[in-house]
Every structure is written in structure tokens, then in C-alpha cells.
VOTI-904487 format. One record per residue (C-alpha): residue in three letters; x, z, y. Coordinates in steps of 0.02 Angstrom, whole numbers, plus 50000, padded with zeros to 5 digits. Last residue first. Example, Ala and Ser with C-alpha at 12.3 -4.5 7.8 and 13.67 -1.06 7.14 Angstrom:
# residues 2
rest|u|w|v
Ser|50684|50357|49947 $
Ala|50615|50390|49775 $
# end
This chain:
# residues 327
rest|u|w|v
Ser|50555|49269|50819 $
Arg|50580|49149|50964 $
Ser|50414|49187|51050 $
Tyr|50430|49377|51045 $
Met|50606|49374|51118 $
Lys|50549|49260|51260 $
Asn|50410|49382|51301 $
Phe|50540|49519|51297 $
Trp|50655|49433|51422 $
Trp|50513|49386|51540 $
Arg|50457|49567|51547 $
Leu|50636|49622|51582 $
Arg|50665|49489|51712 $
Asp|50509|49509|51819 $
Glu|50575|49631|51952 $
Pro|50735|49530|51970 $
Lys|50641|49366|51997 $
Val|50684|49239|51863 $
Glu|50778|49075|51890 $
Thr|50965|49107|51912 $
Tyr|50999|49278|51834 $
Ala|50869|49266|51696 $
Thr|50913|49085|51658 $
Tyr|51097|49125|51633 $
Leu|51051|49277|51529 $
Ala|50939|49170|51418 $
Gln|51077|49042|51395 $
Ala|51208|49174|51354 $
Asn|51101|49272|51231 $
Ala|51207|49261|51074 $
Gln|51369|49267|51173 $
Val|51308|49417|51275 $
Trp|51254|49510|51117 $
Glu|51420|49475|51031 $
Glu|51516|49542|51182 $
Phe|51409|49699|51184 $
Tyr|51435|49733|50999 $
Lys|51287|49690|50890 $
Thr|51207|49802|50760 $
Asp|51199|49700|50599 $
Pro|51257|49845|50489 $
Asn|51102|49944|50538 $
Phe|51097|50124|50477 $
Lys|51281|50130|50430 $
Arg|51312|50030|50588 $
Thr|51242|50172|50694 $
Arg|51353|50299|50607 $
Glu|51509|50200|50652 $
Thr|51457|50164|50833 $
Ser|51435|50350|50863 $
Tyr|51378|50420|51031 $
Lys|51436|50596|51074 $
His|51607|50539|51138 $
Asp|51519|50441|51275 $
Trp|51465|50609|51345 $
Arg|51631|50621|51435 $
Thr|51553|50774|51521 $
Arg|51603|50736|51699 $
Met|51589|50548|51678 $
Leu|51418|50548|51595 $
Phe|51350|50674|51720 $
Leu|51409|50572|51870 $
Phe|51334|50415|51794 $
Met|51167|50502|51771 $
Asn|51176|50574|51947 $
Ala|51193|50401|52021 $
Tyr|51052|50344|51905 $
Asp|50938|50482|51967 $
Glu|50982|50453|52149 $
Arg|50954|50265|52146 $
Trp|50798|50260|52036 $
Pro|50680|50220|52180 $
Arg|50783|50070|52237 $
Lys|50789|50047|52425 $
Ser|50940|50161|52447 $
Asn|51044|50065|52322 $
Ala|51203|50064|52426 $
Asp|51180|50249|52467 $
Arg|51165|50305|52286 $
Tyr|51307|50193|52230 $
Met|51421|50254|52370 $
Thr|51384|50435|52321 $
His|51419|50396|52136 $
Thr|51586|50325|52187 $
Met|51607|50138|52178 $
Pro|51723|50007|52103 $
Lys|51660|49829|52133 $
Asp|51666|49714|51982 $
Phe|51641|49528|51995 $
Phe|51533|49398|51908 $
Gln|51549|49210|51925 $
Leu|51420|49085|51863 $
Pro|51496|48921|51803 $
Arg|51501|48981|51667 $
Leu|51392|49113|51584 $
Asn|51505|49164|51439 $
Tyr|51671|49197|51526 $
Ser|51596|49264|51688 $
Leu|51478|49375|51586 $
Cys|51619|49453|51485 $
Gln|51734|49485|51632 $
Ala|51599|49555|51746 $
Phe|51531|49677|51618 $
Thr|51702|49718|51545 $
Gln|51763|49795|51709 $
Arg|51658|49951|51681 $
Ala|51716|49979|51502 $
Val|51581|49958|51370 $
Lys|51567|50074|51221 $
Ser|51468|49968|51101 $
Gly|51319|49978|50981 $
Cys|51284|50163|50998 $
Leu|51165|50290|50922 $
Ser|51164|50479|50938 $
Ile|51066|50565|50799 $
Pro|50999|50723|50880 $
Gly|51044|50893|50811 $
Pro|51047|50994|50650 $
Asn|51026|50841|50539 $
Ala|51061|50891|50358 $
Arg|51008|51072|50385 $
Val|50867|51016|50500 $
Asp|50790|50916|50357 $
Thr|50673|50790|50440 $
Phe|50799|50649|50415 $
His|50828|50683|50231 $
Asp|50646|50699|50182 $
Arg|50595|50548|50287 $
Asn|50713|50421|50211 $
Asn|50607|50265|50236 $
Phe|50561|50321|50412 $
Ile|50746|50339|50455 $
His|50789|50167|50387 $
Glu|50644|50088|50482 $
Val|50701|50171|50643 $
Val|50877|50102|50621 $
Pro|50809|49929|50577 $
Gly|50706|49930|50738 $
Leu|50846|49989|50853 $
Asp|50949|49829|50850 $
Glu|50825|49735|50958 $
Ala|50849|49861|51099 $
Gly|51034|49817|51108 $
Ile|51151|49965|51119 $
Met|51257|50048|51254 $
Ser|51387|50184|51283 $
Leu|51466|50164|51455 $
Pro|51654|50182|51452 $
Thr|51744|50322|51543 $
Glu|51928|50287|51583 $
Thr|51900|50148|51710 $
Asp|51792|50257|51820 $
Met|51606|50225|51833 $
Pro|51493|50211|51985 $
Leu|51430|50035|51943 $
Glu|51417|49898|52073 $
Phe|51421|49735|51976 $
Leu|51428|49588|52096 $
Phe|51357|49417|52061 $
Asp|51417|49260|52149 $
Gln|51333|49115|52240 $
Gly|51307|49214|52400 $
Val|51305|49395|52346 $
Lys|51184|49421|52201 $
Glu|51183|49604|52153 $
Pro|51223|49644|51972 $
Ala|51086|49712|51858 $
Leu|51101|49893|51801 $
Tyr|50917|49937|51820 $
Asp|50858|49768|51756 $
Ile|50956|49618|51693 $
Ile|51105|49726|51642 $
Asp|50980|49851|51570 $
Glu|50952|49734|51423 $
Tyr|51112|49800|51345 $
Arg|51023|49968|51328 $
Arg|51087|50132|51397 $
Pro|51125|50262|51263 $
Leu|50994|50327|51141 $
Met|50983|50503|51073 $
Leu|50869|50501|50922 $
Leu|50781|50657|50862 $
Thr|50697|50666|50692 $
Leu|50546|50778|50675 $
Pro|50422|50855|50555 $
Val|50320|50942|50694 $
Asp|50354|51127|50721 $
His|50256|51136|50885 $
Val|50404|51219|50973 $
Cys|50512|51069|50926 $
Ile|50392|50951|51014 $
Cys|50402|51054|51174 $
Gln|50592|51064|51173 $
Glu|50603|50875|51149 $
Ile|50485|50853|51297 $
Glu|50608|50953|51401 $
Ala|50753|50839|51354 $
Lys|50646|50686|51388 $
Ala|50603|50744|51564 $
Val|50784|50795|51601 $
Met|50848|50620|51563 $
His|50728|50522|51674 $
Arg|50746|50658|51807 $
Ala|50935|50650|51826 $
Gly|50970|50815|51915 $
Ile|51146|50882|51893 $
Gly|51172|51068|51858 $
Gln|51296|51021|51722 $
Ile|51220|51067|51554 $
Asp|51052|51139|51605 $
Thr|51024|51007|51739 $
Thr|51083|50860|51633 $
His|50970|50902|51487 $
Pro|51040|50775|51364 $
Glu|50916|50638|51316 $
Thr|50780|50621|51185 $
Cys|50701|50479|51087 $
Phe|50572|50554|50970 $
Ile|50543|50508|50788 $
Ala|50390|50593|50712 $
His|50357|50613|50526 $
Pro|50208|50674|50426 $
Val|50084|50670|50571 $
Arg|49979|50825|50550 $
Ser|49849|50759|50672 $
Arg|49846|50926|50761 $
Lys|50035|50942|50769 $
Cys|50064|50765|50828 $
Ala|49925|50786|50957 $
Glu|50005|50944|51026 $
Ala|50174|50856|51046 $
Ile|50092|50701|51120 $
Thr|50000|50804|51251 $
Arg|50159|50895|51298 $
Gly|50250|50730|51315 $
Tyr|50113|50652|51420 $
Thr|50122|50800|51539 $
Leu|50311|50788|51547 $
Glu|50301|50602|51586 $
Asn|50169|50636|51719 $
Val|50273|50765|51810 $
Met|50429|50656|51794 $
Phe|50337|50500|51853 $
Ser|50281|50574|52018 $
Pro|50334|50421|52120 $
Asp|50244|50312|51990 $
Asn|50252|50123|51994 $
Arg|50436|50076|52003 $
Phe|50520|50232|51934 $
Asp|50412|50239|51778 $
Ser|50512|50353|51664 $
Met|50421|50302|51505 $
Thr|50407|50407|51348 $
Phe|50478|50339|51186 $
Ile|50393|50405|51031 $
Phe|50395|50333|50855 $
Cys|50257|50391|50739 $
Gly|50247|50409|50552 $
Asp|50136|50379|50403 $
Ser|49990|50361|50523 $
Gly|49811|50395|50471 $
Asn|49765|50483|50632 $
Leu|49892|50453|50770 $
Ala|49778|50356|50888 $
His|49641|50487|50867 $
Glu|49766|50625|50907 $
Val|49809|50535|51069 $
Ser|49627|50541|51125 $
Arg|49605|50718|51061 $
Val|49756|50778|51160 $
Asn|49700|50702|51325 $
Gln|49836|50672|51455 $
Pro|49895|50513|51369 $
Asp|49719|50443|51384 $
Cys|49703|50308|51253 $
Arg|49718|50121|51238 $
Ile|49759|50068|51061 $
Ile|49851|49903|51040 $
Glu|49860|49837|50862 $
Val|50031|49756|50848 $
Gly|50059|49578|50787 $
Pro|50107|49518|50960 $
Pro|50222|49630|51063 $
Pro|50167|49744|51206 $
Asp|50208|49671|51378 $
Val|50359|49750|51461 $
Glu|50404|49893|51578 $
Gly|50226|49955|51595 $
Lys|50096|49859|51694 $
Gly|50072|49982|51835 $
Arg|49921|50072|51909 $
Pro|49878|50146|51738 $
Asn|50053|50224|51733 $
Gly|50135|50169|51572 $
Leu|50107|50255|51405 $
Pro|50046|50107|51302 $
Val|49996|50153|51123 $
Gly|50043|50032|50984 $
Lys|49974|50034|50808 $
Val|50086|49954|50678 $
Lys|50043|49894|50503 $
Ala|50202|49871|50404 $
Lys|50356|49762|50377 $
Lys|50347|49627|50512 $
Ser|50259|49749|50628 $
Leu|50410|49864|50614 $
Tyr|50519|49743|50713 $
Phe|50394|49715|50853 $
Ala|50355|49901|50863 $
Val|50540|49945|50882 $
Ala|50570|49815|51017 $
Ala|50411|49863|51109 $
Gly|50453|50049|51106 $
Val|50629|50021|51172 $
Ala|50578|49902|51311 $
Thr|50430|50011|51359 $
Asp|50248|49954|51340 $
Val|50240|50017|51160 $
Gly|50266|50193|51225 $
Leu|50192|50283|51076 $
Val|50225|50179|50921 $
Thr|50108|50219|50776 $
Tyr|50159|50175|50600 $
Val|50051|50128|50451 $
Lys|50126|50094|50280 $
Ser|50067|49952|50171 $
Met|50000|50000|50000 $
# end
């Protein structure tokens, strides 16, 4: 009998990629968690049963979870559409935790983040929200596997996209040359999630997995972004501009995520959190996980089109719709 999985956050890049992969192997129900005034990060994938529910209503979410063999949870930090996203994200997380308990879901996978405030006194709201939701789910004693995801490769057409200056593209990332950015492709997460669901007893055993499973496809040095894209997207030229986190925050003053991402980079450099993410363990789960350079080579034409023909605010949605159509 085919298994049934529910993906909460199917309108996020991570949730959509996981749901799209699982839908080829099982029945998948997808629950959007975006702000009702917004569209979500991406369109939900085809082949997934979309269930609209009230993420502030436990019974509504419980109904979506009923009959599921497992649920995958990725809550959205909606910088663009919701100035109060952290409050709403935490509310949704508490609702989901209670609904998982009441529906007796046999296995939940939640994507968490380090609590930047507790660890370093640095406020990165998109990370703190997920860390606090993790605490809430754990309190409810739900059979749980925690994943700690790094930035996604797809972020280089979205939050981490280079600025176009004349005919060139300029990466402005507040990273030093000694601290790489841990990253992974969203498409490579589906097989990892499938592996975890298929080995539920092991991955819900806190003795075998006392903390989050930290995934990573590549550890990317700051200067690699410009070098790799310039080589693969000719004749486009990409350059690297060193910045402090203060310069990054001020240079991106019109972007609502500016302060949170500046603080995220500061946290990652101060703690050398890149050491937490394991490329080796990730490839045990999914041997086909791409390195950053491989991902750029495989997607060179799509990246070229994204940078030259698609509006910045539309790129991620366009990217995922293209992914759906080619698979």
C-alpha cells in the first residue's frame, strides 16, 4: 500500500522540492504556510494534493495530518510579504506541534536552525524562529527527526543574488576568505528525506541521533561564487566585493531581510558553524548530492536566463516552475 506523506510549507523552496520528489514515490498532501496576502516563495508542485488550512487552528492542521505516515515541516520566514513574520512563524510552529501530537503522526521531520540569540546574542529572526519551534515540538514528545539545513544553492538567484552593475554582476557577501558558506541544492533534499522516512525507527531514536542531522552539499568560499559563475555563464561576468556585515546591512537597506542576513553571516563567521555541516554524511543519504560547481554546470543555461531575463522578485518561482516541467 502506498505511503502518505504531508508536507507543511509546500509553498517554500525546500518544501516544494521535497514534496515534488516524494510525489513520485508516494501520495503527498501539501499544506501552504505562506502569508495569505502573499503567494509563498514558490508555486506548489504538480502531483501533490494541496490542502488549504488555517495554520493558526490546531484542528485545521490536525485534519491535514490525519492518515499520514509522516510529515515534513519547513516553516516560512516571509520577509517580503509579512513584516511580522517571526510572530506568525512561531504561532504556526506551535499550532503544528500541537496538531502533530493530537493526530499521533508517526514521524515528523522538522528543519531547524541554530538559536543565534542564545548562542551568540545575535538576532537573526529566520533562524531564531525555527530554533524556538524545535523546542516546542520537542516538548510535545512527537516522534521526531531534526534536520539542520544550510543555505540553498538556489539562494544565489534570490536572497544572495548578485547586484547588476552595468553589464556585470557583483556579489556582495559579508564573508571572510577563511569561512566558507555551507550550501546544498533543494532538489537534493528529497532523497535524504525519503531515506529518513524509510528508516523511521533509527531516525526517531534519540540515542542514535541525539541532535539535528546537519546536511551539506558544498562548502563554498566567498570568491568561488563569482569565479564559478563567470566561467560557466560566459559572456556574463561576475565579481566579488568584500564587505563587513555592517556594510552589507547598509548597502541592502531596501531589502527587508538585510539585518537578519547580516547577522546570520556574522553568526556563521564567529562560530565557524560550517564545521557542523557534514558533506560526507549527506552523501551517505544521497550519493547523487551535487557539489556547487556541478550544480552550476548542470544549470548554466537556466542561471543565464534567470539573471538576464527574469525579474529578481520572480526568479525563484520561475526556477521551480521550470524544474517541475523538465522532470
